[in-house]
C-alpha positions, -999 to 999 in steps of 0.1 A, spaced: 75 276 787 98 296 810 116 326 796 153 316 793 179 337 812 193 367 795 221 358 770 210 321 770 203 308 735 165 306 732 162 273 713 124 274 716 125 302 690 137 278 664 110 268 640 105 251 606 81 270 584 63 262 551 66 291 526 42 304 501 56 282 473 54 251 494 91 249 502 103 248 538 129 268 557 142 271 592 139 302 614 164 305 642 182 331 663 214 346 649 245 339 670 281 350 672 291 320 651 271 333 621 296 360 610 307 342 578 271 332 569 259 368 574 287 382 551 280 356 524 243 363 526 248 401 523 270 396 492 241 379 474 216 408 481 211 433 453 222 469 456 186 480 454 176 458 484 206 470 504 195 506 497 159 498 509 174 484 541 199 511 549 185 542 530 218 547 513 243 528 491 258 501 514 278 477 492 294 457 521 292 452 558 320 465 580 335 444 607 316 466 632 283 459 614 290 422 614 297 422 651 266 443 658 243 420 637 256 388 652 258 397 689 224 400 707 213 399 743 181 381 732 160 406 752 165 442 740 183 432 708 172 401 688 181 389 654 165 360 635 176 343 603 158 322 578 181 293 566 179 268 538 208 242 536 223 259 566 228 292 547 210 325 554 183 337 529 167 364 551 172 382 584 151 403 607 161 422 639 146 444 665 162 469 688 142 481 718 138 519 718 124 546 741 97 572 732 123 593 715 137 565 693 169 559 713 182 525 724 165 514 756 159 485 780 128 472 797 104 484 807 104 503 774 78 485 753 86 496 717 112 483 693 125 492 658 123 463 633 141 458 600 141 430 574 164 419 546 155 391 521 177 379 493 163 389 460 163 353 447 139 344 476 116 374 475 80 366 468 80 334 488 62 349 518 94 349 539 90 384 553 55 376 564 66 345 582 94 364 598 71 391 610 49 365 627 79 350 645 97 382 655 64 396 668 59 365 690 94 368 703 89 405 710 57 399 729 75 373 750 101 400 759 75 426 769 75 446 737 40 458 726 48 478 695 70 477 664 82 508 646 96 507 611 110 532 587 104 522 550 112 541 518 80 548 498 95 529 468 98 497 489 62 487 482 68 450 489 77 457 525 50 482 530 25 455 518 39 430 543 32 453 572 -2 464 558 -14 428 552 -3 415 586 -36 423 602 -22 442 632 -36 475 643 -12 500 628 -6 537 622 12 553 593 28 587 588 52 603 563 82 619 577 115 631 561 109 612 529 101 579 545 70 560 556 69 555 594 48 525 605 38 516 640 23 482 647 5 471 679 16 435 684 -14 424 703 -30 397 681 -63 408 665 -90 387 648 -76 400 615 -40 391 623 -49 356 634 -70 352 602 -40 364 582 -17 339 599 -41 310 594 -46 320 558 -9 321 551 -5 287 568 -33 272 548 -20 284 514 16 274 522 8 240 535 -16 233 506 10 244 481 36 221 498 13 191 493 5 201 458 42 201 450 44 165 462 12 154 444 18 172 411 55 169 403 69 175 368 95 148 374 101 118 396 132 99 405 128 64 420 159 59 441 165 22 447 151 9 415 162 -28 412 179 -41 381 156 -72 381 118 -72 382 103 -72 417 113 -53 447 99 -20 461 117 5 438 110 -15 407 73 -18 417 70 19 421 86 25 387 62 -1 371 33 17 387 44 51 375 46 37 340 13 19 343 -4 50 354 9 69 324 27 96 345 28 127 324 62 140 337 98 128 334 109 97 352 143 85 363 155 52 377 183 56 403 205 30 419 242 34 429 247 -3 419 238 3 383 266 -6 358 283 25 344 271 16 309 234 11 318 213 38 303 177 27 309 152 4 326 119 -3 310 126 27 288 132 50 317 166 68 319 188 50 345 215 68 365 237 59 395 228 90 416 203 119 415 233 142 410 238 127 376 204 137 364 209 166 341 175 182 348 156 194 378 138 168 399 106 177 418 100 145 437 122 116 448 108 83 460 132 65 483 132 27 483 166 21 499 176 7 533 174 32 562 211 33 566 215 46 530 188 73 533 210 101 547 234 100 517 204 99 493 187 128 511 219 148 508 222 139 471 186 150 466 190 182 486 221 193 467 203 187 434 174 209 445 147 181 448 116 196 462 100 167 481 106 131 493 84 100 496 103 77 519 91 41 517 121 28 537 113 12 571 136 10 601 127 43 618 106 52 649 85 21 645 116 0 653 126 15 687 147 43 703 175 41 677 150 43 649 132 73 665 165 93 666 171 82 629 137 96 621 143 129 638 176 132 620 159 125 587 134 153 592 161 178 602 182 169 572 154 172 547 141 205 561 176 219 560 173 216 522 137 229 521 122 195 513 90 181 528 87 143 535 59 118 532 69 89 555 91 73 564 76 38 563 51 51 538 31 32 512 31 60 486 10 87 469 -14 88 440 -29 117 420 -54 107 392 -57 141 376 -53 138 338 -26 164 338 -5 143 363 -15 106 364 9 99 393 10 65 410 41 66 431 29 39 454 29 1 460 -8 -1 453 -15 -34 434 -49 -21 421 -46 14 406 -78 35 413 -98 52 386 -101 89 385 -128 102 408 -135 128 435 -127 110 468 -95 120 486 -80 93 508 -54 97 536 -41 69 558 -15 65 585 -12 27 579 0 10 548 -20 -21 555 -52 -2 560 -44 18 529 -42 -14 509 -76 -25 523 -92 8 516 -79 11 481 -90 -25 474 -125 -18 489 -130 13 468 -116 -4 437 -140 -33 440 -169 -10 443 -160 12 414 -151 42 434 -127 67 419 -101 88 438 -87 122 433 -57 116 454 -43 92 479 -16 97 506 -2 70 529 19 89 554 34 60 573 51 74 604 40 109 593 72 124 606 65 156 585 34 157 562 3 148 583 -35 147 579 -36 184 588 -15 192 557 -37 171 535 -68 188 548 -52 221 539 -47 208 503 -81 192 499 -99 223 512 -91 241 480 -86 212 456 -114 213 430 -110 176 422 -118 165 457 -155 164 468 -152 141 498 -123 136 522 -117 102 538 -91 98 566 -79 68 585 -60 82 616 -42 63 643 -30 94 661 -39 131 663 -11 152 676 -32 183 681 -69 175 681 -80 211 684 -59 222 654 -72 192 635 -108 200 642 -102 237 633 -90 227 599 -116 200 595 -144 225 604 -133 248 576 -131 219 551 -164 203 563 -181 236 555 -175 230 518 -171 192 515 -177 162 537 -148 150 560 -152 113 571 -128 99 597 -122 65 613 -99 66 643 -78 36 650 -61 29 683 -89 48 700 -87 29 733 -49 22 735 -41 55 751 -9 58 731 3 66 696 12 36 674 49 29 672 67 52 648 43 82 650 61 114 656 34 129 678 29 133 715 2 111 731 -32 128 729 -44 130 765 -79 141 756 -104 113 762 -117 96 731 -153 108 739 -140 144 739 -123 139 706 -156 126 692 -174 156 705 -149 180 690 -152 163 657 -190 163 658 -190 200 666 -167 206 636 -190 188 612 -166 158 609 -184 125 602 -167 100 626 -173 63 618 -162 32 636 -148 9 608 -130 11 575 -161 -5 559 -183 23 572 -157 48 559 -161 34 524 -199 30 527 -203 66 538 -177 80 513 -194 63 484 -228 78 492 -215 113 498 -193 112 467 -221 104 442 -254 115 457 -268 149 467 -271 158 504 -306 150 518 -328 179 527 -341 161 558 -345 128 576 -376 115 557 -368 82 539 -390 65 513 -384 27 510 -395 7 480 -386 -28 467 -397 -63 458 -393 -79 492 -415 -70 521 -391 -85 546 -361 -66 533 -382 -34 533 -391 -40 570 -354 -45 579 -346 -12 562 -375 5 580 -361 -7 614 -326 4 605 -339 39 597 -355 41 631 -323 30 648 -304 58 629 -329 84 640 -344 88 606 -381 91 597 -390 62 574 -422 62 554 -442 30 551 -423 7 528 -438 2 493 -439 -34 484 -436 -40 446 -439 -78 452 -414 -103 440 -427 -102 404 -418 -66 399 -400 -58 367 -373 -32 361 -400 -10 346 -420 -13 379 -389 -2 398 -383 27 375 -418 40 379 -418 35 417 -385 53 421 -396 82 399 -427 86 420 -407 86 452 -382 112 439 -411 135 429 -428 131 463 -424 162 485 -430 140 515 -396 123 514 -360 135 514 -341 103 504 -349 69 489 -337 34 497 -344 8 470 -344 -28 482 -341 -57 457 -339 -94 457 -336 -116 425 -367 -114 403 -391 -143 406 -413 -144 375 -437 -169 361 -410 -188 343 -388 -194 373 -353 -182 383 -341 -148 371 -321 -144 340 -284 -134 344 -292 -100 327 -318 -89 353 -292 -70 373 -282 -50 343 -317 -42 333 -327 -32 369 -296 -10 372 -304 7 340 -340 13 350 -330 29 383 -304 51 367 -330 63 342 -353 72 370 -327 92 389 -315 109 357 -349 127 355 -348 139 392 -314 139 408 -321 162 438 -325 134 464 -300 108 475 -307 72 465 -291 40 478 -297 4 467 -298 -26 490 -296 -58 471 -293 -95 478 -271 -114 453 -282 -97 421 -254 -102 396 -244 -72 376 -265 -47 395 -236 -27 411 -219 -24 376 -252 -14 360 -256 14 386 -224 30 375 -222 59 350 -202 57 318 -165 51 322 -143 80 333 -107 73 322 -84 70 352 -50 56 361 -58 21 350 -72 28 316 -55 38 283 -21 39 299 6 17 285 18 -11 309 55 -17 313 70 -49 299 72 -66 333 60 -101 340 52 -91 375 26 -66 364 -6 -70 385 -36 -87 370 -71 -73 373 -92 -90 400 -126 -105 394 -152 -78 388 -127 -54 374 -154 -39 352 -162 -17 382 -130 2 376 -145 17 344 -168 40 365 -152 67 386 -179 65 412 -212 45 411 -241 68 401 -262 50 428 -242 32 455 -251 -4 462 -249 -21 496 -253 -58 505 -271 -51 538 -298 -26 548 -280 -16 580 -249 -5 560 -269 16 535 -290 33 562 -260 40 584 -243 58 555 -276 77 548 -279 86 584 -244 101 584 -253 121 553 -285 134 569 -267 146 601 -239 162 581 -264 180 559 -281 193 590 -248 205 603 -240 223 570 -274 241 571 -268 252 607 -232 263 600 -245 285 571 -269 302 595 -247 311 625 -267 323 655 -300 308 644 
């Protein structure tokens, strides 16, 4: 980007930042129009902080001070402010100096820097974020070093400089600490910046997924409708926090809906609100966002449609939504979102439109499509898979897959990350984040719109010009498992979530059908695996025969994984009994319980009850032991709902050999990448 002319307002210095506590703020240059904001800001700073800034009692700014601190040439003298709700909460400035510390102009390459943060906002990482930004501005203007005078008692500011990662020198002169920082980025400073980014973005997502209170704005008075459905799902999940139903059309004397306090606006809620779910028409959203912002709401899930997916007018409406929310320090999931879910016992949040609530488990799921989100939730639900968290970002105007990866990276409840992406705004940043996450847990991605050459309507990202083959190569190098379909996403996620990683590509195959065993053998060869000769137990094999054969395979050092193939038992008395699936599943689980160091997958043909029998004992989740609201529209459990009583199948079952082996092949390749990543240079 070209350097703007001297005195021109450098709008490219403006930036939205996520702070240490997960809130957001805006950094921008200070201008001549900011005099009143500066004075108001200074009045809210403690005497101690003022003393640290000016090295003397300084109760108020003089008119000369205000003029000096609001008039900059944007080259030799620069000032930046951090704003929330349009008001200053912190400032930083630099003044170019010569070798003797006197005011100077280019080509002098040193500047004196000073910070001031309101006491109420100290500890949020604001000074660290400001240092990163003012350093980038200074480098752009030809400044190579910062000098700072800090009182020894100002330990917080000394720590900010010390922890920044820049090469620095320190001396003690005339009762103050003099610090000199070389602004050339170092490996340490880049690591510090990325670490700050990771912690801040992870915390911002955590605030959305683990709120202490939720307001559903747009809750209908009658059953049905988007807002009422979300409220019903919150109740059905047993949300552990406080809930509020909000609708400006409520009668003044209405006090509750389904036992939830009902109010006409967020402003009328007498307690703090962490999360607001917006289910109102797009034209009403700005007023609701302002209401939420003034009340101190921390984050928004915007289900409303009518934004960038609807055309140019909607795109501008979407940009305005993000600007407005960020001005209040709020992050947004959406707009046009499907909702969010967190199954942790301490939260039990289902702020979504999901008709089938998932059980608690260890799979994290992110989608950019509500329709695909429904399909994935349904597929995981039917197969008994449990989730740790679910985010459907819709147009992802703010929170994106990158933010969710930052959260999952350190989330102890998430063992496998599944993502359905339709656009990637910055593939290299995504792969950088994915590489770090993949080093500790699998990341599985299916990319939609891969051949369209453009982002789907509504996505607030530039079109990725990198060829799809290059994106695939970047993902592969980063350890990301890229699959082609949502079915493969579920198949692979199930295996990775409930089975250990294979130590190698050698696969034992055993079962009661020679033909199904040969199909599995061929599928292994196609996946680049090394199958052993299939072991045919014959069609008369009993569950005890399967148990013994699987135990033998698991104890055999010649194999790294096992695929069990099964068709209905054919005994001397004719067709199998309906309980055969249960008996077989129990037998297989008993065998793996003794030796659980190798992954096992089951391929079966129409064996009733087998997938359920392969599941471990129930893990309570969103759909169990939670009171349902008194609502005739409550969803009913679909056929086979017994699967939901197991968070994740102990042994995943597949209806086709190719699907099971494809998932196993992905696990083998990922395990190999993990081993190589742990031995760099070898």
